[in-house]
N, C-alpha and C positions, 0 to 999 in steps of 0.2 A: 533476637536479633532476626530482622525478616529478611525473606530471600525468594527466589523466584516461585519455589515449592512452596512456600509458606510466606502468603504477601500480607500487608496490614490488609484493614478492612476496606470493603472498598464505598467509593464516597458518590457515586451517581448510581440511580435506578434505571434501569437499562429497557427493562420488558416486562409486561405482566400478561398472564395468560387470559386469553377473553375467550370463549365459546372454542376451546381448545386450539386456538390459535395464538400466536406471539405477535402483542402490540408492542411496537416501537415508541417509545415516552419521551423522545428526544423533540425539542422544537427548535428552529435554527434562529430564534430570537433571542430568546431565553436561556437555550440550552439543556443539558440534562439534569433533573432534580437532583438535587445535591442531598447526601445524608451527612449530619453532622453532629461528629462525638465529641464527648466534653472535652477541652484543650487540656493541660499538653496530651497533642494526639498527633498521628502518623494516620495519612489518608492516601487510598490508591485511587487514583483516578482513571479506572481502567479502561476508556474509551478514548475515541479521538474529539478533542476539546473543540467549542464552540467560536469561532474567532469572528466579532462582529465591531465594527468601524472602529478598528485597530486597537480592540480590548478584548480580552478573554470571557464570553459569557461566565462559566462555573465560577474562573477565579474570580471575578466581580461577586458573587453571590457568598461565594466564602467568605469576603473580604468586609461584605456590610454584614455579614452572620454576625462574625466573630469579634472584628471592630480592633481594639490595641491586643487582642489576645491570639489574633494571625499570626504572630512573631512565635507561637509556641505550637504551630502547625507545621511537620515535613509532608509536603504532596509528593507522592510519587508516580512519576508520570512516565510517558514513554514520546515524550517529545523533549526534543533537547532544545537549549539555549531559551527557556521561556524565563530565565534570568535577567535577561537584557531588555523584555517588557516590564518584569514586575523583579526589579532588584533586590530589592527589600525580602522577600519571601524564600523560603527554603524550598528549594525541588531537588530531588534526586533522580536520574535516568533510572527508571525500571520496566526494561524489554519485555515485560511478563507477555504479550501477544509474541512477540516474536519466537520469545524460548516455548512457548506452548504450541506456534506452529510448524516451530523443527522438529519439536519430541514427538507430535502429530506424523508430520513426514517420515519420519523415521519409522514409527510403530504400523505406520501402513504401507509400509516399503516403499515407497513415492518414487525413490532414484532410481531403482530397477522396473518400474514403468517406462521412464526416459530414457531410450538408447540414442547415441548419437548418428544421422542420418545426413547425409546429403544430397537424397534425393527429394525434391521438394515441389511442390504444384505452384505454391503462393510465393509472392518476394515479402509480403509482411503480413501481418495481422495485425487488429485494433479493435478489442473486443468491452464493448461498453452495458454498462449497466443503465444504474441510473441517470436520470438525465441531470445535467450539469452544463452551465452557460461556458468551462473552455472545452468540454468534450464535443458541444454541437460546431464551435469553431473548429475544432482539430478535425472532426470528420466531413465536415465541410470541404476543406484542403485537401483532405485523404483518398476522400474519393472517386476524385479525378484521376486517381493514377492507375493503371491499367491491369496489375496482375498484384491486387490485393484481397483480405478476408477482413471484410470490414460486420461488423454487428452492432447494432443499439438498441438494445430491448426496451427502453422506455418508447423510443420513438417507432416500435414496429420493426425493428428492421432486425429478423433472426440471422443465425449464422448458417451458411449456405451447406446445404449436406449435412447436416448435424440435428439429426431429428429427436436426439437425445437432451438436447441441451434444456437446462431449467428457465424455468420462465421465475419472474419478480418474484410471485408469490411462494413459488414452491421452494425458491434459494432464502426468504423468511424462513420459513418454516424446519428447513435442512435440521435446523438442533431436536425438532421432534420425531422428523421421521427418518432420521439417520443420527442417531445420539452416540452410533459406537466410535464416531471422528467427526473433526469440527467440518461445519459448513462448508470451509473453504479449503479444505485438503479434500471432500468430496466433489467439490465444483473442478479444482483443478483436474482429479483423475477422471470424471466425464469430458473433462476436453483434450484429453491426449491427445486423441484423432487430429484436430484442429491444429495445436502445437505442431505436431510430427508433420506437417503438410507446409509448413512456413519456413524463411530463412531468419526471422526475428519476429523481434515486436515492437509498436509503437503502445506504452504503455501510457493509457490517462489516469492517470493518478487520482483519488476520492478528493484532493484540493491542490486550488492552483496560486492562491494568493495568501497563504499564511505568513507570519512573520519567524516561523521556526519551523524546525524541519518536522517532515509527517514521512514516512517509510512502512507504505503497507503491505500486504500479501499481494499486491498486482507488481510489485517489483522484486519483490523475493520469490515470487511463484519464477520468473523468468530463469533464476538459476538452478532451481530444481527442472526447471524443461530444459535447459540447453540453449536458451536464448539471449543472444544478444539483444539490447534494445535501447531505443530512445525515448525520451522521459517528457511526456506535459503534465510538468507539475510544478512546484514551489519553486524558487529562484534557490539556486545553489543544492539542489538536488542531487546531479552526479556529481557534483563535489563532495557531497557527503559518503556517495558510494566509495571515491577514491579514498576519502580519509578512514573509511573502513577495510578498507584493503581490498575493496572487489575491482576487477580488469572492469573498463568500460568499454573497451575498443575504439579508445581514441583514433587510431588509425583507419576505422573503418567508417567511426561516425564522426561530423562536425558537432562537437559539442558545447559551441562557444555560444550557442542559446541562453545555458544556464547563467549565464552573468546578466541576462537583460530584463529589463521588467516585464510586468505583466501585459500592455498594452502590443508588447512586436514579439515577447519571447517564442509564440505560437508559430506565426508567420515567418519570421526567422529559420524556426527547426525546420522545416517542411523547406522554404527556398536555399538553403543551404546542404540538405539532406538530398537536396532532389533528385541528384544520380542513382543513390544506393535505393532511393523509396523505386524509382521508376526499373532500374536493372538488376539490381542485389547486389549481394554482396562477391565479388569475385573469389577465387580460391578461398571459397568459403569450407572448402575441406581443414586448409588449412588451423582452423578455427578450433578442432575438436579439444586437442587438450589444453587450450585455456580455459572455452566453457565447462570443461570438467574441472578446473584447477578452480573456479568462482563456484560451482556447488560444493566441491569438498570444503571449499573456505566455510561458505554459509552452515554448512553440516558440522563444522568442528566445534569442538568445546572452549577453544579460544577466540572466536571469531568477535572482535570489537563491537560488533551490531548489538550482538545479545550478553552485553556485560553490565551490569550495574554501575554505575558511574554517580560520583554526587557532584 
């Protein structure tokens, strides 16, 4: 029986080492190169899947390879609701990504590095690395607010007064330069002074137009750093966090954007939350216990975000 400590064999080739650097093997159209064990088998799809033209590239490649034998393959994935797109296939929610990140956060004593403080220099922060169309749109709208901390490394917009930040190449090779911890843990720890300066985050998640859920460290790091957040993400992202038992601070933010389509979601997020984006959260100190409860929920062994589910 597989477990989060003992996963099935990986199904995707992710990186190769070239001249002492790690090269990512992902193709934005065809997805990750797949590994094809003999069926019947269990396959762990260990990274985010590639959604193109209403289909998942890796799953389509598996269907083409296995043909009728695809019924004998069970896919272990960290996305929920893929069965809505592929009702005849076998999926198991297998959140090893979240399991490993929570485990590493505990190992590196991350919670001890982030203490609640109501002394803030900025209202909100919005940190971006790789170029994405939804991030372009979000940053264009958010940059007009007077008291914010924004970065966009792919556009050469660095974090103000944070000279120790990691560049894109440095981040890609953190597994080589700092093998003692996960690269996302390392990145979060070096960003601690930035989180401490801001009341809340506007999280621009990795994906924006998926037909299934995709929660990454960009969302869960807010729990560790004691940040409430607005989310530029897939439709239903906020509701999924509610379903997992997290406080999304509905009394602070208007999350009704979460139900809207791709064309209007970002604009409505900004417009409907204009006051809090401009003036900040009144009575911010009152959120302390709720923020600590969110972190404790994320770190709990019973957190449903980090439970295997068929």
